[in-house]
C-alpha positions as CSV (number, residue, x, y, z in Angstrom):
1,M,-11.5,-6.3,-12.4
2,A,-11.2,-3.1,-10.5
3,R,-8.4,-1.0,-9.0
4,T,-8.2,-2.1,-5.4
5,P,-6.5,-0.2,-2.6
6,G,-4.5,-1.8,0.1
7,N,-3.4,-5.5,0.5
8,R,-6.4,-7.0,-1.3
9,R,-4.8,-6.3,-4.7
10,C,-3.9,-9.0,-7.2
11,L,-0.2,-8.5,-6.3
12,H,-0.9,-10.1,-2.9
13,C,-3.3,-12.8,-4.2
14,T,-2.4,-16.5,-4.3
15,H,-3.9,-16.8,-7.9
16,F,-1.6,-14.1,-9.3
17,R,1.6,-14.9,-11.1
18,N,4.0,-12.2,-12.2
19,H,7.5,-13.7,-12.1
20,P,9.4,-12.7,-15.3
21,A,10.4,-16.3,-16.1
22,Y,6.7,-17.5,-15.7
23,L,5.5,-14.8,-18.0
24,E,8.2,-15.6,-20.6
25,A,7.1,-19.3,-20.5
26,V,3.4,-18.4,-20.9
27,F,3.9,-15.8,-23.6
28,K,6.2,-17.6,-26.1
29,G,8.3,-15.0,-27.9
30,L,7.9,-12.3,-25.3
31,N,11.6,-12.0,-25.0
32,S,11.9,-11.3,-28.7
33,L,9.8,-8.2,-28.2
34,S,11.2,-7.2,-24.8
35,S,11.4,-9.5,-21.7
36,G,9.4,-10.4,-18.6
37,T,11.6,-7.9,-16.7
38,A,10.6,-4.9,-18.9
39,S,10.0,-1.8,-16.9
40,V,6.7,-1.0,-18.7
41,R,5.3,-4.2,-17.3
42,K,5.8,-3.0,-13.8
43,D,4.2,-5.7,-11.5
44,D,1.5,-6.8,-13.9
45,G,0.9,-10.5,-14.3
46,I,-1.6,-13.3,-14.9
47,C,-4.6,-14.3,-12.7
48,L,-4.8,-18.1,-12.8
49,L,-8.4,-18.0,-11.6
50,H,-9.7,-15.7,-14.3
51,D,-7.1,-16.5,-17.0
52,L,-6.4,-12.8,-17.6
53,Y,-3.4,-10.6,-17.8
54,L,-4.0,-7.9,-15.2
55,S,-2.4,-5.0,-13.4
56,A,-1.0,-5.8,-10.0
57,D,-3.3,-3.1,-8.6
58,D,-6.5,-4.8,-9.7
59,G,-8.5,-7.0,-7.4
60,C,-11.8,-9.0,-7.2
61,D,-14.1,-10.6,-4.6
62,R,-12.3,-14.0,-5.0
63,F,-9.1,-12.6,-3.4
64,Q,-7.1,-15.1,-1.4
65,A,-4.0,-13.8,0.5
66,A,-0.7,-15.3,-0.8
67,R,1.5,-16.9,1.8
C-alpha cells in the first residue's frame, strides 16, 4: 500500500471499512483498550480486499469508488 493523493485513497474505496462499530466487532476487546472512535485511529480502517488494517490515506491499483 502507498500514500495516495486525491480521491483514489482507501477512504473513498468500496472495499474500505472504518466505521467504529465495525472495527469494534472485528477487533474483539478493542473497546477495553480504547474504542473504535479513538482520535489516534483517525480514519484508519480495514481493506476487505487485502484483509489489512490501513491508513485511510493509503491506496492501491484495485481502487473502486464507493457509492
